[in-house]
C-alpha positions as a printed NumPy array, in Angstrom:
array([[ 88.068,  86.581, 115.217],
       [ 91.841,  87.585, 114.634],
       [ 93.033,  86.043, 111.249],
       [ 96.466,  85.364, 110.57 ],
       [ 97.964,  84.564, 107.472],
       [101.315,  84.924, 105.606],
       [101.54 ,  85.981, 101.959],
       [ 98.422,  84.164, 100.435],
       [ 95.069,  86.154, 100.262],
       [ 92.568,  83.77 ,  98.693],
       [ 91.437,  82.695, 102.004],
       [ 92.002,  86.072, 103.776],
       [ 89.334,  87.75 , 101.   ],
       [ 86.907,  84.634, 101.621],
       [ 87.053,  85.426, 105.545],
       [ 86.48 ,  89.182, 104.81 ],
       [ 83.81 ,  88.922, 102.13 ],
       [ 81.878,  86.85 , 104.181],
       [ 82.22 ,  89.128, 107.509],
       [ 81.183,  92.386, 105.349],
       [ 78.182,  90.338, 103.869],
       [ 76.908,  89.549, 106.975],
       [ 76.904,  85.736, 106.231],
       [ 78.829,  85.171, 109.234],
       [ 78.128,  87.012, 112.232],
       [ 81.166,  87.724, 112.838],
       [ 83.986,  90.954, 112.191],
       [ 87.394,  90.861, 111.811],
       [ 89.519,  93.919, 113.66 ],
       [ 93.063,  92.695, 113.369],
       [ 95.047,  90.531, 110.492],
       [ 98.65 ,  89.467, 112.263],
       [100.981,  88.199, 109.055],
       [104.809,  87.045, 110.194],
       [105.185,  88.573, 105.742],
       [103.961,  92.354, 105.526],
       [102.615,  91.682, 101.811],
       [ 98.695,  91.897, 102.772],
       [ 99.561,  95.009, 104.686],
       [ 97.534,  96.687, 101.479],
       [ 94.618,  94.362, 100.904],
       [ 93.511,  94.618, 104.946],
       [ 93.7  ,  98.595, 104.51 ],
       [ 91.641,  98.184, 101.776],
       [ 88.772,  97.134, 104.281],
       [ 89.667,  98.833, 106.717],
       [ 91.069,  96.3  , 109.163],
       [ 94.238,  96.424, 111.711],
       [ 97.709,  95.232, 110.361],
       [100.158,  93.691, 112.425],
       [103.489,  92.629, 110.489],
       [105.287,  90.626, 113.22 ],
       [108.271,  88.408, 111.367],
       [108.952,  85.306, 113.061],
       [112.436,  83.998, 114.128],
       [113.44 ,  80.473, 115.85 ],
       [115.234,  82.724, 117.789],
       [112.951,  85.112, 118.995],
       [109.746,  82.702, 118.069],
       [108.241,  83.353, 122.45 ],
       [108.853,  86.447, 122.449],
       [106.412,  87.222, 119.455],
       [103.982,  85.203, 119.991],
       [103.715,  87.188, 123.013],
       [103.035,  89.971, 121.368],
       [100.61 ,  88.638, 119.233],
       [ 98.688,  87.23 , 122.169],
       [ 98.992,  90.46 , 123.719],
       [ 97.141,  92.093, 120.574],
       [ 94.591,  89.549, 120.359],
       [ 93.539,  90.147, 124.367],
       [ 93.8  ,  94.053, 122.837],
       [ 91.465,  93.278, 120.236],
       [ 89.011,  90.876, 122.788],
       [ 89.483,  88.241, 120.66 ],
       [ 87.532,  84.791, 120.592],
       [ 88.694,  82.847, 117.882],
       [ 91.794,  82.488, 115.781],
       [ 91.454,  81.895, 112.254],
       [ 94.802,  80.707, 110.858],
       [ 94.278,  81.583, 106.807],
       [ 97.392,  80.004, 105.229],
       [ 99.547,  81.279, 107.978],
       [102.701,  79.25 , 107.6  ],
       [103.852,  79.153, 110.961],
       [103.774,  76.299, 113.69 ],
       [102.182,  77.676, 116.656],
       [103.66 ,  76.539, 120.182],
       [102.216,  74.676, 123.08 ],
       [101.422,  78.037, 124.783],
       [ 99.836,  79.834, 122.25 ],
       [ 97.835,  77.357, 122.003],
       [ 97.026,  76.779, 125.592],
       [ 96.296,  80.163, 125.635],
       [ 93.327,  79.82 , 122.61 ],
       [ 92.772,  75.653, 123.443],
       [ 89.285,  75.146, 121.171],
       [ 89.22 ,  78.361, 119.458],
       [ 92.133,  78.297, 116.939],
       [ 90.651,  77.254, 113.429],
       [ 93.256,  76.364, 110.33 ],
       [ 91.711,  76.014, 107.067],
       [ 95.497,  75.422, 105.395],
       [ 94.384,  74.157, 101.944],
       [ 96.527,  71.046, 102.682],
       [ 94.122,  70.42 , 105.282],
       [ 90.838,  69.85 , 102.833],
       [ 89.67 ,  67.061, 102.226],
       [ 89.771,  67.57 ,  98.553],
       [ 93.522,  68.313,  98.45 ],
       [ 95.83 ,  65.493,  97.83 ],
       [ 99.011,  67.469,  98.346],
       [101.861,  69.144,  96.68 ],
       [103.634,  66.437,  95.956],
       [100.34 ,  64.504,  94.444],
       [ 99.708,  67.536,  92.162]])
């Protein structure tokens, strides 16, 4: 699986630990982020890290770079771990039914920032 993150490391750590401890039969060969902040964390675990900034002017070109990386690593599952970007329909079509969003606001126990 590939993990897409922005700045928050909590979900990333959970995913990495479950793979390292063999709780899951999965591995994470690549982490992709629109921010550079978590590169040291990826390095700590020996996971390849790619910082791909996203802007509205080049979003599709940057997503093409992301899709190329996923193909190079034979990725079967994309996990969005607090990845603070909206994926384009083209990206979603490439991984239809193989993308999981674990952003905390999607969890039933989280009432949302306006309700906290």
